[in-house]
N, C-alpha and C positions, 0 to 999 in steps of 0.2 A: 043349606045353609054352609057357608065356608067361615074358617078361620085362620086367619094368618098370624105367626109371629114373626117378628124380626129383630134382629139384635143391633146393640149397639155399633154405629157405624164408626169404624177407626181410619184417620187418613192413614194411607200406604206407606208413609215414611216413620211413622210411629209404631207400625206392626213391626212382634217378635219376629226373630229369623226362625224361618221353619227349617224342619229338622226332617229330609224324607226316607224311608227304608223303602225298597223296591222287593219284592218277591217275583221274579219272571219264572215263567214255563217254559225253559229251552228243549223240551222233548220232541219227541217225533211228530207230537200231534200238532203243534203250532209250525211245523215247515210246510209253510206255505206261502205264496208274496203276501194275500189278502191277510195275515196275520201278521206274519212278522213287519211287512210293510207298513200297516195300522200301526204295530209298537214302536216304528224307527221315526214315525212318522211324528207321533205322541210326543215322546222322547225330547224330540228335537224342539218341538214348542215348548214343552217344560223345561229345556233348558235354556233355551233364549230368555224365558222367564224367572229366570233365579235370580234371585239380588247377589251379592257379593258375600255376605254374610249370610245366607243359606246355606243347607248342608244337603248331600244327596249320598245313599249307598245301594249299592243293588247287588240283590243275590240272585242265581240260580238256580231252576230245581228241574234234577233231570232223573230224580230217582233219589238221589241224596243233594242236599245243598250244598251250595257251592261261592264265596265271596268273589264276584267278578269286578267290583268297585269299592274298596273301604270307604268311611266315609270322607267326605271331601267336600270343600267350599266351593260356593256357588262362582268366587272369582276364579276358580281353575278350569273351569268348562273349557276355557279356549286351549289351555297348555295340554290338559291330559287327550283332548279328541287329536287334537296335532300330533301329538308325541305316539301316539299309540297306532300302530298300522295294521294291526290282525289279531285277531282274538282264535284259538284254536281250543275245542272242548273232545278231549280225545277219551275212551274208553278202553281198560284194558283189565285181564284179569288175568293172573298169574296161575301156573298149575298146580289142582290141588285145592286150590281157594273157590269157593261160593260165590264169592260178591264181588262185583266188581269197581275197578276205581275211576276216577274221574281225575284226569289230568288238565289242567288248563293252563295254557299258555297263553301271554300276551305276548305280541311284536312287538317292540320298541324302535323298531329301526325302520331308515327311510326304505321305499324298494331299489330295486336293482334293476338298470334296463336290462334286456332280455340279452343283448350282446356283451352282456359282464359276467352274466349267470355263467356257472358251470358247463364243463361240454354236456355231461348227463342233463341237467336242466334245459339245455339251450334242445337236445334230441327230443326229451319227453314233451318240450312246448310242439315243435314240429309233430308229432304223432296227433297230441292232442288238437292242434289246431287244421292235421289233415282232416283227420273224423268229425271235429265239426262242421269241415268244407264238403263233407261226402255226406252227413246228413240235413246239409241245408240250415245249421243253427241260425237262429236268429243272436246267439252267444259268441258267434265268429269273428264279430268286429271285423278289423281291416285286414283277419288273413286272408292271405290268396293259398293258390295250387306257388306260386313262384316263391313266397316268403316260408311256406313249408317245406321246400326244395332247400332254398337256401342255409334255415337254421339249420336242417337235419346235415346238409353237406360242411358247414360250418363245424360240426358239431361229432364228425363219423372218425378222428383220428383212432380211436381204442375201437376196434370191430375185429377182436379177435376171430369171431365166428363167421364174420361175415354178415351180420343181420341187419347192421345199419344200413348196408350199400346195397341188399336185397329188400329193406323199405325204402329207402330211395328211389330205386329201379322199380319198383312197385309204384310210385308217386308220379314218375316219371312218364310212364307210360300209360296212365290214365287222361283219357280227350275229357 
């Protein structure tokens, strides 16, 4: 025997605004593409379905809770997503303290092209790009050996110990 109960159907335009608060585990146990990817896809679907007067807030948890997104109207979904470039969670512990602290930083600026980045950043990108090439990583993007050399060469002005020159010589001599 089955028993079913159906509630009263309310037309969508007559529904009261929704207020969503999500607690998301962002600890190491969530650090795999199948978990984070599903979460991101689900949130995109949910955000697309928000009405202008709905509200959503996000709290993250990594041992202690932190507010990632204050309660925000559904009509702000495009603005917030477009203005936020990156979000960094960083844990640190002061000397003598037992408990670590969470530092959460939202980067709200437009990305800068690599040629406009600092000399140190360009050199770091040269090293990282070359490392990805050596590993034949799928994350190397359009990086080539010549790009790694060019980035490094354009950022080797300050090299008091000749480490940058040594790195560039190594890269140039690898076939």
